[in-house]
MIMAR-611770 format. One record per residue (C-alpha): residue number from 1; residue in one letter; x, y, z. Coordinates in steps of 0.2 Angstrom, whole numbers. Example, Ala and Ser with C-alpha at 12.3 -4.5 7.8 and 13.67 -1.06 7.14 Angstrom:
2
  seq  type     px     py     pz
    1     A     62    -22     39
    2     S     68     -5     36
// end
This chain:
221
  seq  type     px     py     pz
    1     X   -521    136   -216
    2     X   -518    117   -216
    3     X   -502    118   -225
    4     X   -496    131   -213
    5     X   -500    120   -198
    6     X   -491    106   -207
    7     X   -476    116   -210
    8     X   -475    122   -192
    9     X   -477    104   -186
   10     X   -464     98   -198
   11     X   -452    111   -191
   12     X   -456    107   -173
   13     X   -453     88   -177
   14     X   -436     92   -186
   15     X   -431    104   -171
   16     X   -435     90   -159
   17     X   -425     77   -169
   18     X   -411     89   -171
   19     X   -411     93   -152
   20     X   -413     75   -147
   21     X   -399     70   -159
   22     X   -387     83   -152
   23     X   -391     78   -134
   24     X   -388     60   -138
   25     X   -371     65   -147
   26     X   -366     76   -132
   27     X   -370     63   -120
   28     X   -361     50   -130
   29     X   -346     62   -132
   30     X   -345     65   -113
   31     X   -347     47   -109
   32     X   -334     41   -122
   33     X   -322     55   -117
   34     X   -322     50    -99
   35     X   -321     31   -104
   36     X   -307     35   -116
   37     X   -298     45   -103
   38     X   -299     32    -90
   39     X   -293     18   -102
   40     X   -279     29   -109
   41     X   -274     35    -91
   42     X   -274     17    -85
   43     X   -264     10   -100
   44     X   -252     25   -101
   45     X   -249     24    -82
   46     X   -245      5    -83
   47     X   -234      7    -98
   48     X   -225     23    -91
   49     X   -223     15    -74
   50     X   -215      0    -81
   51     X   -203     10    -92
   52     X   -199     22    -78
   53     X   -196      8    -66
   54     X   -184     -1    -79
   55     X   -175     15    -83
   56     X   -174     20    -65
   57     X   -167      3    -59
   58     X   -154      4    -73
   59     X   -148     21    -69
   60     X   -149     18    -50
   61     X   -139      2    -52
   62     X   -126     10    -63
   63     X   -124     25    -51
   64     X   -124     13    -36
   65     X   -112      2    -44
   66     X   -100     16    -48
   67     X   -101     24    -31
   68     X   -100      7    -22
   69     X    -85      2    -33
   70     X    -76     18    -29
   71     X    -79     17    -10
   72     X    -75     -2    -10
   73     X    -59      2    -20
   74     X    -53     15     -8
   75     X    -57      5      7
   76     X    -49    -11     -1
   77     X    -34     -1     -5
   78     X    -32      6     12
   79     X    -35    -11     20
   80     X    -23    -20      8
   81     X    -10     -7     11
   82     X    -11    -10     30
   83     X    -11    -29     29
   84     X      3    -29     16
   85     X     13    -17     27
   86     X     11    -28     42
   87     X     16    -43     32
   88     X     31    -34     24
   89     X     37    -28     40
   90     X     36    -45     48
   91     X     45    -53     33
   92     X     58    -39     33
   93     X     63    -44     51
   94     X     54    -29     58
   95     X     61    -15     47
   96     X     46    -10     38
   97     X     57     -1     25
   98     X     71     -5     13
   99     X     88     -4     19
  100     X    100      8     10
  101     X    119      9      8
  102     X    126     24     17
  103     X    139     37     12
  104     X    156     35     20
  105     X    152     50     31
  106     X    136     42     37
  107     X    144     26     41
  108     X    158     35     51
  109     X    144     45     60
  110     X    134     29     64
  111     X    149     20     72
  112     X    153     36     83
  113     X    135     36     89
  114     X    132     18     91
  115     X    135     12    109
  116     X    140     -6    106
  117     X    158     -3    108
  118     X    154      2    126
  119     X    150    -16    130
  120     X    163    -26    139
  121     X    172    -40    130
  122     X    172    -56    140
  123     X    179    -73    134
  124     X    180    -82    150
  125     X    168    -94    143
  126     X    166    -94    124
  127     X    150    -86    119
  128     X    147    -74    133
  129     X    151    -58    123
  130     X    165    -59    110
  131     X    169    -52     93
  132     X    154    -60     85
  133     X    142    -53     97
  134     X    149    -35     95
  135     X    147    -37     76
  136     X    130    -44     78
  137     X    124    -30     88
  138     X    131    -17     77
  139     X    123    -24     62
  140     X    106    -25     71
  141     X    108     -7     76
  142     X    113     -1     59
  143     X     98    -10     51
  144     X     86     -2     64
  145     X     93     14     58
  146     X     89      9     40
  147     X    107      6     35
  148     X    113    -10     26
  149     X    127    -18     36
  150     X    137    -34     34
  151     X    146    -46     46
  152     X    164    -49     39
  153     X    172    -66     45
  154     X    191    -66     45
  155     X    198    -83     44
  156     X    215    -85     53
  157     X    226   -101     53
  158     X    220   -116     62
  159     X    203   -114     70
  160     X    204    -96     75
  161     X    196    -81     67
  162     X    188    -64     70
  163     X    172    -55     66
  164     X    170    -37     60
  165     X    157    -27     51
  166     X    156    -18     34
  167     X    146     -5     24
  168     X    145     -4      6
  169     X    146     15      5
  170     X    140     24    -11
  171     X    155     35    -12
  172     X    170     24     -6
  173     X    164      6     -9
  174     X    166     -7      4
  175     X    172      0     21
  176     X    176    -11     36
  177     X    175     -7     54
  178     X    181    -15     70
  179     X    165    -18     80
  180     X    174    -18     97
  181     X    183     -1     95
  182     X    174      7     80
  183     X    191      9     71
  184     X    192      7     52
  185     X    200     -9     46
  186     X    207    -13     29
  187     X    208    -32     29
  188     X    219    -40     16
  189     X    222    -59     13
  190     X    240    -64     18
  191     X    242    -49     30
  192     X    242    -49     49
  193     X    225    -42     55
  194     X    233    -31     68
  195     X    242    -22     55
  196     X    226    -19     45
  197     X    218     -8     59
  198     X    218     11     57
  199     X    222     14     76
  200     X    215     29     84
  201     X    226     44     86
  202     X    239     41    100
  203     X    236     22    100
  204     X    245      8     91
  205     X    244    -11     91
  206     X    258    -23     96
  207     X    260    -40     87
  208     X    249    -53     95
  209     X    255    -69    102
  210     X    245    -79     90
  211     X    245    -79     71
  212     X    232    -67     65
  213     X    236    -69     47
  214     X    221    -67     36
  215     X    218    -83     26
  216     X    201    -78     20
  217     X    187    -65     20
  218     X    169    -69     21
  219     X    156    -55     19
  220     X    138    -60     24
  221     X    124    -47     21
// end
C-alpha cells in the first residue's frame, strides 16, 4: 500500500505543478498581451499620427494651393482687365476701343448724321469758329463713333489755307469732305480749291476773290 500512496502523492504533486505552471503561464500571457497591446498601440498611434499628419498636410497644401491659384488667377485676371481697360481708355483719349477705317457708304452716312455743319461759321475774330474748328469737331465726333478720321490741311499761296477732313475708306481709299458743308472734296495740288468741291445738287461755287490754289496737302491722323 505504501507504493500506492507514493504514486497518488506523486500524481497530486505533478498535477499541482502542472496547474500552477499553467496558471503562471496564463497570467503571464494575459499581462504580456495587455502590456504588448498598450506598447504597440502607443507606438503605432504615434507613428501613424506622424505619417498621417505629413500626408494630410501635403495633400491639403497641394489641394489648397491649386484651388487658391485658380481663384487668385481668376480674380487677378478680372482685376487686371479692369485696370488695363481703364488705363487703355485713358491712353486712348477716352475711346476704350480701336478705331477702324469705314466703308465709303459709312463715311457718307456719318457726314449726313453729324451735326457739326449746323454750327455757324464766324471769322469776325480769328479763332472764334472757323474751318479748323469745324474739322476738329467732325474728327472728334467720328472717333467717338469708332471711325478713324484725319484733318487735312490745304496750303494756299501766302499765309492762307483751309482745313477739311478725310476718311481712309476700305473700298474707295482716301476720301475728303468739307467739314462746313459735308460735301465731298477731291483736292489736287495746283488746282483751285473751289473747283475741287463736289457741290450739292442745284448749287455751284463762284471763283473766290482770293487765290485758293492748293500748294500742298497735309494729312494728319
